[in-house]
N, C-alpha and C positions, 0 to 999 in steps of 0.2 A: 458589505451591505449593498443590495441592489438599489440603484438610483431610479427614481420615477421621473417621467417627463414633466417639466414645469408647466407645459401647455395643458395639463389636465386639471389645473387649479383655477376655478373661477376667482374673480378678484376678491370676493369676501373671504374665501378660504386662504388665499395668499396673505391677506391682511392678518387673519387670525393666526396663521402659521408663523409669520414673522414676529408678531407680537408675543406669541408663546415662547419665542426664542430671543426675546429682549430687544426687538427692533420696533421702531415707530411706524405708525400707520402711513405717515408721509413717505417713508422709505419704500413701503410696498407699492404705493402709487407711482413712485419713480421707476421701480422695477417693471411694473405693468406697462408703463409708457415705453420703456426701452424694448420690451418684448414685442408689443403689437404696433406701436407707432414708428419707432426707429428701427425695429426688426433686426436686432443684433444677432450674430451667430455664436457669440461667446459671452459669458458673464463678465469677463474682463473688459469688455467694451463699454460697460455701464460706468462711465467716467465720473458721474456725480453720486455714486453709491459707495459708501465707505467700505474699507477692506474687510472689516468683520462681517458685514452683511454678505459681501461677495464670497467670502470663504464658506459661510453657511450654505449659500445657494449651491456652490460648487461641490460641497461635500454631500449634499442630499438630492440634487436634481441634475438632469441632463437637458440640454437644449435641442440637440440634433439626434433623434432616434431613427428617423427614416433616411434611407440612402437610395439615390436614384440607381436603379438597375439597368434600365434602358428606356428609350422613349421613341415615339413615332410622330412625325409632323405631317399634317395634311396640306394639300395645296390651298385649302381655305383658311389656314392658320390654326386649325384645331391641333392640339398636342395631347397625345395620350402618354402619360407617364406610368412606368411600372416601378413601384417603390419596393424596396426590401425592408422588412421589419427586423427588429433585433433578434427574433427567433428564426430568421431566414425565410419566413413566409413572404409571399409576393401579393401586392395589391395594386389595383389600377386607380388612377385619378386622371380626370380629363379637363383640360382647359379649352373652353370654347369662346370664340370672339363673336360678338354680335354688334349691331349698330348701337344698341343701348348700353353696351359695356362688355365686361369680361366675366364669364361665369365659370365656376369650378364644380365639377360633378365628383362627389366624394363617395368612397366605399365605406361600409359600416361593419362588414364581416369578412373573414377569410373564408371564401366559399359561400355557398347558399344551399339551404335545405328545402326551399319552397317548392322546387321541382317543376317549374313551368317548362313544358315539353318543347318549347320553341327557343329557349333562352340559352345563351352561351355561359352566363354566370353560374348556372346550376350544373355545368358539366363536371365541376369539382365540388363535392359536398362540403358543407360547413366544417371548418377545422376549429375556429374559435371566433368569439366576438372581438371587435376592436375596442380599445379603451377610448374614453373621451379625448384623451391627449392625442392618440393616433389619428382620430378623425380631424381634430383641429390642425394638427401638424401637416396634414395633406394640403390644406389651404396655405399654410405658412411656406411650404416648400414651393408651391406654384407661385406665390407672391415673391419669393426669393428669386425664382427664375426671371420674373418680370423686372424686379429691381436690378438684377445683373444686366438685363438687356438695355436698361437706361432709356426707355421710351416713355416713361411716365405712366405706364399702365398700372391699374390697381384692380384687385378682385372686387367686383361690385355685386355679384350675385352668387349664390350657392344653391346647388341642387343635390339633395340627398337621394340619389338614384343609382349609385354605383353598385358594385357587387354586394349582395346580401339584402336581407329584409330589415329595414331600419327599426320597425316596431318589434322585431324579435330581439333587438338590442336596445330596448326602449330607454332605460335609465342612462346609459352612456351617451346615446344620441342626444337626449334632452340636455344633459350636462354640456355637451359640446356646443349645442345650439345657443345656450345661454352665454357661453364664452364668446362665440362668434358675433352675437348681437350686441354685447356690452358696448355702450357708447363711448367708453374711455379706451377701448381696445380696437379690435378690427372694425367695429361700428358698421357692420353690414346690416341694414335695416331689415326687419321682418318681412316687409313686402318684397324684398329681393331674395328671399329664401323659400325653397319649396322642398317639402319632404314627401316621398312617395312610398306607399305601402301596397302590397298585393291584396289587402283587404282583411287585416286582422281586426275584426269588428270590435272586440272588447278594447283594444288599444286605440281605435278611432274615438271611442267614447271617452276614454281616459285622456286622450290628447285634447279633446274639446274642453275638458275640465281644467286643463293645465294653464289656460290663459296665456299661452305662448303664441304670440301673434305672427305666425309664419304661415305660408301657404301650404295647403294639403292637396295631394294628388293621389288617386286610387287607380291601380292597374286593373281595369275591368276586363277588356279584351274579348268579351262575349256577352250576348244579351240574354242567354238562358242558362240554367243550371246544367242541363245536359251537355251543351257545347262547352261551357266553361270547365266542367269536370274533365272533359276530354283533353284540354290543353293546360289546365292549372289544377293540380291535385289538391291545392289548398282549399278549393271550393267545397271539398267534402267536409271540411271542418267549418268553413265560413261560407255557406251558400249565399246566393244573391239576396235572399230575404233578410238575412242577418246584416249584410253589408248595407242595404238600403235603410234598414232600421237605424243602424249606427250613423249613417249619413244624415238622416232626418234629425237625429239628436244633435249632431254636430252643427247643422245649419241653424237649428232653433237656439242652441246655446251661444254660438259665436256670431251669427249673422254674417259669416264670411263665405265667399264662394268656394266651391270645390271643383277641381279638374278631374274628369274621368279620362284615363288614358286607354286608347283602343288601338292595338296593333292590327293592321289589316293583313290577313293571311289569304292568299289566293284561293278562291273557290271554297273556303272554309267558313269564314265569318264576315265576308265582304260583300254579300249580295243584298239586293233591295229588301228582301224579307228580313234580313238581320238588322238592317237600319230601322225598319218599322218596329221590330221587336225591341230595339233599344229605345226608340221613341216611347213605346208603351211602358217600358220599365221605369223611366224617369219622369213620366208625365206629371206627377204630383210635386216634383221638386225642380223642374227644369229651369225655373227662373233664376236659381242660384247655382246652376251647373254650367261648366264649360267642358266641352268634349274635345280632346286632343287626338286627332287621327294620326297614327304613326306609320309611315312606310317601313316595312320589315327589312332588316338587314340579314340576308341569308347566312346561315351557319353551316359549315361543312358537315358537322356531326348530326344535323337535323335536316336531311335532304327532303323530307316529306313536306316541308313548309317552303313556300315561295312568296315573293313579293307580289302584291296585287298590281294589276295593270293600272296605269295612270288614269285611264278613262273610268275604270271601276271605282277608284278612290274618289274621283270627282263626282260620280253618280251617288255614292254613299253620302258624301258631304252635302250634295244637293238635297237629298231626302231630309236630312236633319235640319238644314236651313229652312226648308219649306214648312217645317213643323215648328218653327220659331226657336230652335235650339242654337245657342251660341257654340260654335265649333270652328276648328281650324285644322289644317294639315301641317304637321310639324315640319319646320325647315331642317333639313338634314345637315349634319356636320361630320366631317372626317370619314366619309364613305370609302375613301381610298386607303384608309389605314386600319382595316379590321374594325369597322365602326361599332359592331355589336358589343355591348358591355360584357366583359369577361373573355373576349376572344384572345387578346394579347396575353393575358395571364395564363389561360388554358394552354396555349401553344408553347409558352415558355416553360411551364411546369412539365409538360409532356416531353419537351426537348431535353430538359434536365434529367428526367427519369430514364430517357432512352440512352 
């Protein structure tokens, strides 16, 4: 019998499963506490759970399904982990240290089919979706690393921006987020969680209806359909008009702000005219919009794209600010360790194939 990871069960399902197997609700609450508060590595460490329950858990579930394959640490404290899944696929997870806490960037798919022409994640096409448990366990593995360092660090923020399109794996991602938010478990508040999509308009609307109070970011990267189709083939299916319509629905339904992510590519989308086009695109919704300008991390396989000059980035930022738009230039992390998402995995996979 193939064992499933216990990290895939929300608390309600764990309670139901144990009750169906003759265990009390209180025992499930104890197990949950051992998993997410005490963070044990083996069921046998759950010292106040009776032997019958522990035997049930051991027979049906596993605790550790991800194995660290390799890692890279930046001078700024950022760590990029490459984890191996039970089927030997590799995924990236990143720990970033900030003044406000420690955030983990999680992957949601093995590979990516969105096909952004500047991105390292899409160098290897999608092989499969990650399960909810595989998403949650990335956070648990990073927290385990922190626990072992004994410096009192705790994951305080989660960004769902790693390899893959989260809304293309919608159900599993939503299940994982509910486990992450649960106040009896990891208890990471919704305001500390951000999920990023390349603009799957129908899922943006569905997400608005979910009442899951986490932050939403949309990878825009261009202010016109012509330019966006040039760098993001997903725009052929979800053009800017559909995205803006979905954003308007989200804003009206949730009253929550949205972040638009915009990677600045030298001489392609970083000129004053592009900034003015962006201003025009969001003029009716700009009061609830934040724009995150992102310096590009060059990828060897995409030599046609280069990082914008610092002065150009500041000029773009200045245009937006003068039009009353909330915006910022993203603080970079891990630039010295193949910072672009997917780079480490791509190089490792190609090395293995070679």
